[in-house]
Backbone as ProteinMPNN parsed JSONL, in Angstrom:
{"seq_chain_A": "XXXXXXXXXXXXXXXXXXXXXXXXXXXXXXXXXXXXXXXXXXXXXXXXXXXXXXXXXXXXXXXXXXXXXXXXXXXXXXXXX", "coords_chain_A": {"N_chain_A": [[7.354, 11.587, 35.583], [9.022, 13.298, 33.01], [11.859, 15.35, 33.519], [12.748, 18.812, 32.788], [15.223, 18.783, 31.496], [15.31, 16.488, 29.995], [13.426, 16.745, 28.001], [14.13, 17.821, 25.37], [15.571, 15.635, 24.374], [13.631, 13.629, 24.363], [11.851, 14.71, 22.492], [13.485, 14.633, 20.232], [13.84, 11.867, 19.933], [11.202, 11.157, 19.41], [10.74, 12.511, 16.96], [12.634, 11.207, 15.363], [11.582, 8.603, 15.422], [9.092, 8.971, 14.151], [10.045, 9.712, 11.639], [11.383, 7.358, 10.822], [9.232, 5.555, 10.713], [7.712, 6.817, 8.734], [9.435, 6.721, 6.47], [9.649, 3.952, 6.214], [6.961, 3.261, 5.655], [6.623, 4.608, 3.214], [8.504, 3.228, 1.644], [7.368, 0.677, 1.671], [4.895, 1.09, 0.393], [5.626, 1.865, -2.151], [6.95, -0.228, -3.231], [8.196, -2.461, -5.731], [6.174, -4.519, -7.889], [6.488, -7.819, -7.425], [5.405, -10.175, -8.326], [5.119, -13.304, -10.023], [4.62, -14.292, -13.497], [2.754, -16.346, -13.569], [1.459, -15.916, -11.124], [0.31, -13.416, -11.617], [-1.536, -14.12, -13.635], [-3.11, -15.985, -12.266], [-4.211, -14.321, -10.258], [-5.672, -12.617, -11.905], [-7.555, -14.369, -13.014], [-8.916, -15.116, -10.693], [-10.139, -12.72, -10.073], [-12.008, -12.289, -12.02], [-14.745, -12.461, -11.57], [-15.332, -10.016, -10.493], [-15.277, -8.34, -12.595], [-14.22, -7.594, -15.947], [-12.451, -5.47, -16.249], [-11.235, -5.241, -13.749], [-9.937, -7.701, -13.68], [-8.154, -7.37, -15.799], [-6.536, -5.362, -14.767], [-5.11, -6.79, -12.897], [-3.181, -8.025, -14.361], [-1.231, -6.202, -14.812], [1.867, -4.697, -13.736], [1.888, -3.293, -10.651], [2.308, -0.989, -7.955], [1.928, -1.499, -4.369], [0.57, 0.773, -3.383], [-0.797, 1.696, -5.644], [-2.491, -0.45, -6.028], [-4.043, -0.329, -3.712], [-5.294, 2.117, -4.165], [-6.848, 1.445, -6.419], [-8.589, -0.441, -5.254], [-9.926, 1.222, -3.465], [-11.2, 3.005, -5.244], [-12.861, 1.193, -6.576], [-14.513, 0.462, -4.491], [-15.886, 2.791, -3.94], [-17.184, 3.657, -6.245], [-19.61, 2.556, -6.789], [-19.901, 0.383, -8.412], [-18.64, -1.793, -7.441], [-18.421, -5.199, -6.409]], "CA_chain_A": [[7.331, 12.624, 34.578], [10.362, 13.691, 32.603], [12.2, 16.722, 33.896], [12.954, 19.704, 31.654], [16.477, 18.478, 30.806], [15.108, 15.346, 29.102], [12.423, 17.026, 26.982], [14.689, 17.855, 24.004], [15.944, 14.271, 23.987], [12.385, 12.915, 24.07], [11.353, 15.226, 21.221], [14.364, 14.101, 19.204], [13.498, 10.458, 19.754], [9.889, 11.127, 18.77], [10.92, 12.923, 15.562], [13.345, 10.115, 14.689], [10.645, 7.495, 15.294], [8.137, 9.334, 13.104], [10.775, 9.671, 10.371], [11.617, 5.958, 10.475], [7.942, 4.983, 10.321], [7.345, 7.418, 7.454], [10.289, 6.152, 5.415], [9.244, 2.554, 6.056], [5.669, 3.229, 4.969], [6.858, 5.003, 1.823], [9.192, 2.129, 0.972], [6.437, -0.431, 1.514], [3.839, 1.417, -0.564], [6.178, 2.056, -3.493], [7.732, -1.419, -3.582], [7.808, -3.0, -7.041], [5.35, -5.728, -7.914], [7.405, -8.914, -7.728], [4.674, -11.406, -8.615], [5.504, -13.976, -11.265], [3.583, -14.282, -14.534], [1.704, -17.269, -13.133], [0.692, -15.266, -10.065], [-0.509, -12.391, -12.271], [-2.639, -14.789, -14.328], [-3.987, -16.538, -11.233], [-4.957, -13.213, -9.654], [-6.637, -12.131, -12.903], [-8.641, -15.348, -13.096], [-9.718, -15.063, -9.468], [-10.896, -11.473, -9.991], [-12.919, -12.168, -13.159], [-16.12, -12.245, -11.101], [-15.489, -8.592, -10.179], [-15.352, -7.616, -13.857], [-13.072, -7.756, -16.839], [-11.476, -4.402, -16.023], [-10.462, -5.616, -12.563], [-9.059, -8.809, -14.063], [-7.086, -6.83, -16.637], [-5.6, -4.635, -13.898], [-4.255, -7.76, -12.198], [-2.096, -8.428, -15.255], [-0.243, -5.129, -14.847], [2.728, -4.503, -12.568], [1.469, -2.094, -9.92], [2.797, -0.915, -6.581], [0.849, -1.66, -3.396], [-0.216, 2.008, -3.296], [-1.71, 1.707, -6.784], [-3.508, -1.482, -5.786], [-4.945, 0.214, -2.691], [-6.082, 3.147, -4.834], [-7.847, 0.758, -7.234], [-9.598, -1.008, -4.357], [-10.721, 2.342, -2.951], [-12.068, 3.476, -6.319], [-13.884, 0.179, -6.808], [-15.452, 0.465, -3.371], [-16.66, 4.027, -3.87], [-17.826, 4.033, -7.501], [-20.934, 1.966, -6.874], [-19.886, -0.809, -9.268], [-17.905, -2.878, -6.79], [-19.251, -6.333, -5.956]], "C_chain_A": [[8.761, 13.038, 34.264], [10.632, 15.124, 33.034], [12.562, 17.523, 32.647], [14.236, 19.411, 30.878], [16.302, 17.346, 29.791], [14.121, 15.634, 27.977], [13.016, 17.127, 25.576], [15.075, 16.472, 23.496], [14.697, 13.484, 23.59], [11.798, 13.396, 22.743], [12.197, 14.707, 20.057], [14.062, 12.644, 18.897], [12.157, 10.33, 19.03], [9.984, 11.49, 17.289], [11.613, 11.81, 14.778], [12.414, 8.925, 14.459], [9.631, 7.766, 14.188], [8.813, 9.272, 11.733], [11.0, 8.233, 9.912], [10.32, 5.303, 10.014], [7.515, 5.532, 8.961], [8.145, 6.855, 6.3], [9.915, 4.699, 5.161], [7.923, 2.418, 5.319], [5.82, 3.594, 3.506], [7.507, 3.861, 1.045], [8.242, 0.96, 0.721], [5.41, -0.139, 0.416], [4.351, 1.629, -1.987], [7.044, 0.882, -3.939], [7.279, -1.947, -4.94], [6.981, -4.274, -6.881], [6.243, -6.89, -8.331], [6.686, -10.245, -7.935], [5.159, -11.997, -9.938], [4.353, -13.886, -12.264], [2.429, -15.191, -14.119], [0.85, -16.657, -12.029], [-0.196, -14.165, -10.628], [-1.74, -13.038, -12.918], [-3.619, -15.376, -13.321], [-4.824, -15.466, -10.557], [-6.008, -12.671, -10.617], [-7.82, -13.082, -13.011], [-9.523, -15.263, -11.861], [-10.522, -13.776, -9.348], [-11.817, -11.265, -11.19], [-14.353, -11.914, -12.709], [-16.384, -10.793, -10.733], [-15.556, -7.75, -11.44], [-14.078, -7.765, -14.653], [-12.023, -6.679, -16.603], [-10.627, -4.683, -14.796], [-9.491, -6.742, -12.878], [-7.891, -8.307, -14.902], [-6.069, -6.06, -15.806], [-4.659, -5.572, -13.172], [-3.084, -8.204, -13.062], [-0.984, -7.392, -15.323], [0.626, -5.157, -13.589], [2.319, -3.198, -11.903], [2.031, -2.157, -8.513], [1.634, -1.16, -5.63], [-0.018, -0.406, -3.267], [-1.214, 2.093, -4.449], [-2.82, 0.684, -6.608], [-4.516, -1.01, -4.742], [-5.852, 1.272, -3.312], [-7.172, 2.513, -5.698], [-8.957, 0.174, -6.373], [-10.512, 0.078, -3.801], [-11.685, 2.842, -4.019], [-13.178, 2.477, -6.618], [-14.947, 0.198, -5.704], [-16.343, 1.703, -3.357], [-17.375, 4.397, -5.161], [-19.206, 3.434, -7.688], [-20.978, 0.712, -7.713], [-19.194, -1.992, -8.623], [-18.872, -3.958, -6.316], [-18.878, -6.724, -4.567]], "O_chain_A": [[9.605, 13.116, 35.157], [9.768, 15.995, 32.936], [12.668, 16.955, 31.56], [14.324, 19.762, 29.702], [17.066, 17.256, 28.83], [13.995, 14.815, 27.066], [12.441, 16.555, 24.651], [14.92, 16.179, 22.31], [14.708, 12.757, 22.597], [11.305, 12.589, 21.955], [11.655, 14.378, 19.002], [14.033, 12.239, 17.735], [12.003, 9.492, 18.143], [9.364, 10.833, 16.453], [11.219, 11.507, 13.652], [12.462, 8.305, 13.396], [9.345, 6.885, 13.377], [8.2, 8.82, 10.765], [10.823, 7.926, 8.733], [10.315, 4.572, 9.024], [7.009, 4.784, 8.125], [7.581, 6.543, 5.251], [9.87, 4.263, 4.011], [7.778, 1.554, 4.453], [5.212, 2.96, 2.643], [7.106, 3.563, -0.08], [8.307, 0.323, -0.331], [5.093, -1.012, -0.392], [3.566, 1.575, -2.935], [7.787, 0.99, -4.915], [6.093, -1.881, -5.262], [7.079, -4.991, -5.886], [6.705, -6.938, -9.471], [7.271, -11.311, -7.745], [5.556, -11.271, -10.85], [3.251, -13.459, -11.92], [1.262, -14.842, -14.299], [-0.363, -16.861, -12.005], [-1.328, -13.99, -10.177], [-2.857, -12.546, -12.76], [-4.831, -15.274, -13.506], [-6.012, -15.67, -10.307], [-7.107, -12.308, -10.2], [-8.966, -12.64, -13.09], [-10.747, -15.33, -11.968], [-11.495, -13.734, -8.596], [-12.357, -10.172, -11.363], [-15.101, -11.221, -13.4], [-17.54, -10.375, -10.666], [-15.861, -6.559, -11.367], [-13.005, -8.026, -14.109], [-10.828, -6.942, -16.742], [-9.43, -4.398, -14.792], [-8.356, -6.742, -12.403], [-6.762, -8.769, -14.734], [-4.874, -6.096, -16.099], [-3.528, -5.198, -12.861], [-2.091, -8.712, -12.539], [0.095, -7.678, -15.842], [0.184, -5.583, -12.522], [2.392, -2.13, -12.51], [2.209, -3.236, -7.948], [0.475, -1.043, -6.029], [-1.226, -0.518, -3.06], [-2.353, 2.517, -4.251], [-3.962, 0.929, -6.997], [-5.713, -1.265, -4.876], [-7.046, 1.316, -3.017], [-8.305, 2.995, -5.709], [-10.134, 0.28, -6.718], [-11.721, -0.119, -3.681], [-12.859, 3.079, -3.732], [-14.313, 2.872, -6.885], [-16.129, -0.025, -5.963], [-17.447, 1.66, -2.814], [-18.119, 5.378, -5.174], [-19.902, 3.768, -8.647], [-22.001, 0.028, -7.731], [-19.164, -3.081, -9.196], [-19.988, -3.671, -5.882], [-19.46, -7.654, -4.009]]}, "name": "protein", "num_of_chains": 1, "seq": "XXXXXXXXXXXXXXXXXXXXXXXXXXXXXXXXXXXXXXXXXXXXXXXXXXXXXXXXXXXXXXXXXXXXXXXXXXXXXXXXX"}
């Protein structure tokens, strides 16, 4: 068990770790969509069976967070396949 002299250091390390993880998660979820035009078209074609609106969304540049939000909405609206 850590003695009382090390507790502030441990709390500092914990806060720094949480901050690094938070910044990393934010950076990952807001990263730009770097797919090529061919990849956009291929993704749209592969998602045609889920509906034309899903296929059209694949043609847009969206961040991973926006893509996750779309998947969540599709899963909870009752129309998802």
